C-alpha positions as CSV (number, residue, x, y, z in Angstrom):
1,X,0.0,0.0,0.0
2,X,1.5,3.3,-1.0
3,X,1.2,6.3,1.3
4,X,0.1,9.6,0.1
5,X,3.1,11.8,0.5
6,X,2.3,15.5,1.0
7,X,3.5,17.8,-1.7
8,X,6.7,19.6,-0.9
9,X,6.2,22.9,0.9
10,X,8.1,25.7,-0.7
11,X,10.8,27.1,1.6
12,X,10.1,30.6,2.8
13,X,12.3,33.2,1.4
14,X,15.7,33.7,3.1
15,X,14.8,37.2,4.2
16,X,13.3,37.8,7.6
17,X,13.4,36.0,10.9
18,X,13.3,32.2,11.0
19,X,9.8,30.7,11.2
20,X,8.2,29.9,14.5
21,X,8.2,26.4,16.0
22,X,4.5,26.1,15.3
23,X,5.1,27.1,11.6
24,X,7.8,24.5,11.3
25,X,5.6,21.8,12.8
26,X,2.6,22.7,10.6
27,X,4.6,23.0,7.4
28,X,7.3,20.4,7.8
29,X,6.2,17.7,10.2
30,X,4.4,15.6,7.5
31,X,7.5,15.8,5.3
32,X,9.8,14.8,8.2
33,X,7.5,11.9,9.1
34,X,7.3,10.5,5.5
35,X,11.0,10.8,5.0
36,X,11.6,8.9,8.2
37,X,9.0,6.4,7.3
38,X,10.6,5.6,4.0
39,X,14.0,5.3,5.6
40,X,12.9,3.1,8.5
41,X,10.0,1.2,7.1
42,X,8.1,1.4,10.3
43,X,5.4,3.8,11.5
44,X,6.4,3.7,15.2
45,X,10.1,4.3,14.5
46,X,9.2,7.1,12.0
47,X,7.0,8.7,14.7
48,X,9.9,8.5,17.2
49,X,12.3,10.1,14.7
50,X,9.8,12.8,13.8
51,X,9.4,13.7,17.4
52,X,13.2,13.8,18.0
53,X,13.7,15.9,14.9
54,X,11.0,18.4,15.8
55,X,12.4,18.7,19.4
56,X,15.9,19.2,18.1
57,X,14.7,21.8,15.6
58,X,12.8,23.7,18.2
59,X,15.9,23.8,20.4
60,X,18.2,24.9,17.5
61,X,15.9,27.0,15.4
62,X,17.5,30.2,16.8
63,X,20.9,29.1,15.7
64,X,19.8,28.4,12.1
65,X,22.1,30.7,10.0
66,X,20.2,30.5,6.7
67,X,23.2,29.1,4.8
68,X,20.8,26.7,3.2
69,X,17.1,26.7,2.9
70,X,15.1,25.6,5.9
71,X,13.7,22.6,4.1
72,X,17.1,21.4,3.1
73,X,18.4,21.7,6.6
74,X,15.4,19.8,8.0
75,X,15.9,17.1,5.4
76,X,19.5,16.7,6.5
77,X,18.6,16.6,10.2
78,X,15.9,14.0,9.5
79,X,18.2,11.8,7.5
80,X,20.9,12.0,10.2
81,X,18.3,11.3,12.9
82,X,16.9,8.3,11.0
83,X,20.4,6.9,10.4
84,X,21.3,7.3,14.0
85,X,18.0,5.7,15.1
86,X,18.6,2.7,12.8
87,X,22.1,2.3,14.1
88,X,20.9,2.5,17.7
89,X,18.2,-0.1,17.0
90,X,20.8,-2.4,15.2
91,X,23.2,-2.1,18.1
92,X,20.4,-2.8,20.7
93,X,19.4,-5.9,18.7
94,X,23.0,-7.1,18.5
95,X,23.4,-6.6,22.2
96,X,20.2,-8.4,23.0
97,X,21.1,-11.3,20.7
98,X,24.6,-11.5,22.2
99,X,23.2,-11.5,25.7
100,X,20.7,-14.1,24.8
101,X,23.4,-16.2,23.2
102,X,25.7,-15.8,26.2
103,X,22.8,-16.6,28.6
104,X,22.0,-19.7,26.6
105,X,25.6,-20.9,26.6
106,X,26.4,-20.7,30.3
107,X,28.6,-23.6,31.2
108,X,26.6,-24.9,34.2
109,X,23.4,-25.3,32.3
110,X,23.9,-28.9,31.4
111,X,23.1,-30.7,28.1
112,X,20.5,-29.4,25.8
113,X,17.5,-31.7,25.8
114,X,14.8,-32.1,23.2
115,X,11.4,-30.6,23.9
116,X,8.7,-33.1,24.7
117,X,6.4,-31.2,22.4
118,X,7.5,-29.6,19.2
119,X,7.1,-25.9,18.9
120,X,4.6,-26.3,16.1
121,X,2.4,-28.8,17.9
122,X,0.4,-26.4,20.1
123,X,-0.3,-24.2,17.1
124,X,-1.4,-27.1,15.0
125,X,-3.6,-28.5,17.9
126,X,-5.2,-25.1,18.3
127,X,-5.9,-24.9,14.5
128,X,-7.3,-28.5,14.6
129,X,-9.5,-27.6,17.5
130,X,-10.8,-24.5,15.7
131,X,-11.6,-26.6,12.6
132,X,-13.4,-29.2,14.6
133,X,-15.4,-26.6,16.7
134,X,-16.4,-25.0,13.4
135,X,-17.7,-28.3,12.0
136,X,-19.6,-29.0,15.2
137,X,-21.1,-25.5,15.0
138,X,-22.4,-26.2,11.5
139,X,-24.3,-29.3,12.5
140,X,-28.1,-28.9,12.6
141,X,-29.3,-28.6,16.2
142,X,-30.7,-32.1,16.6
143,X,-27.5,-33.7,15.4
144,X,-25.3,-31.3,17.3
145,X,-27.0,-32.0,20.6
146,X,-26.5,-35.8,20.3
147,X,-23.0,-35.5,18.9
148,X,-21.8,-33.2,21.7
149,X,-23.4,-35.4,24.4
150,X,-22.0,-38.6,22.9
151,X,-18.7,-37.8,21.3
152,X,-17.6,-34.7,23.2
153,X,-19.0,-35.4,26.7
154,X,-18.8,-39.2,26.4
155,X,-22.4,-40.0,27.7
156,X,-23.9,-43.4,26.9
157,X,-26.8,-43.5,24.4
158,X,-29.4,-44.4,27.1
159,X,-28.5,-41.3,29.2
160,X,-28.6,-39.1,26.1
161,X,-32.0,-40.6,25.2
162,X,-33.3,-39.8,28.7
163,X,-31.9,-36.2,28.7
164,X,-33.4,-35.4,25.3
165,X,-36.6,-37.3,25.6
166,X,-35.7,-39.6,22.6
167,X,-35.6,-43.3,22.1
168,X,-32.2,-45.0,22.0
169,X,-32.7,-45.9,18.3
170,X,-33.4,-42.2,17.6
171,X,-30.2,-41.2,19.4
172,X,-28.2,-43.8,17.5
173,X,-29.6,-42.6,14.2
174,X,-28.9,-38.9,14.9
175,X,-25.4,-39.8,16.2
176,X,-24.7,-41.7,13.0
177,X,-25.9,-38.9,10.8
178,X,-23.9,-36.4,12.8
179,X,-20.7,-38.4,12.5
180,X,-21.2,-38.7,8.7
181,X,-21.6,-34.9,8.4
182,X,-18.6,-34.4,10.7
183,X,-16.5,-36.7,8.5
184,X,-17.6,-34.9,5.3
185,X,-16.9,-31.6,6.9
186,X,-13.5,-32.5,8.3
187,X,-12.2,-34.7,5.4
188,X,-10.7,-31.8,3.4
189,X,-8.7,-30.8,6.5
190,X,-7.4,-34.1,7.7
191,X,-7.1,-36.4,4.7
192,X,-3.8,-37.2,3.1
193,X,-1.8,-37.2,6.3
194,X,-2.0,-33.5,6.9
195,X,-3.0,-33.9,10.6
196,X,-0.7,-35.7,12.9
């Protein structure tokens, strides 16, 4: 998705006093943000850099000599701030990675053992549960009631019949039809060895 970049704002003429901080914010903040966003590729980082640049500009606006146009100066300040931010982020990531590697390789930790459960198994189990719950939810009410009581809750057919006011053959018939519908609904997800 491409962002709409505001059109460049013409720099004010070199004559006269430097613009006020409010004027700089109003006229240049969008340009500063979009430049930082393009350089860093991240909205949050671009917002941080934009804030840093605007604070720095407000502090140093009185020292602006006018050797270059204000827009050019702000562009350079933004580029420098984005590069410094990226370098700081890279150094922090290296330090965190190094600390994690050092922590992981402490000599007294003992041998590395295999996990009892693979890292993908909880995710797959949750995905399978969602597929199964969806299939149960799509069963017509009479079939769903019997299916849940029999196959999810584990109740015997006679108890289901008593609870629902049905005969045992009716419970067996509905349970059979529910299981057939579940099989048809779940087959695309679990055939061919996809599920473990």
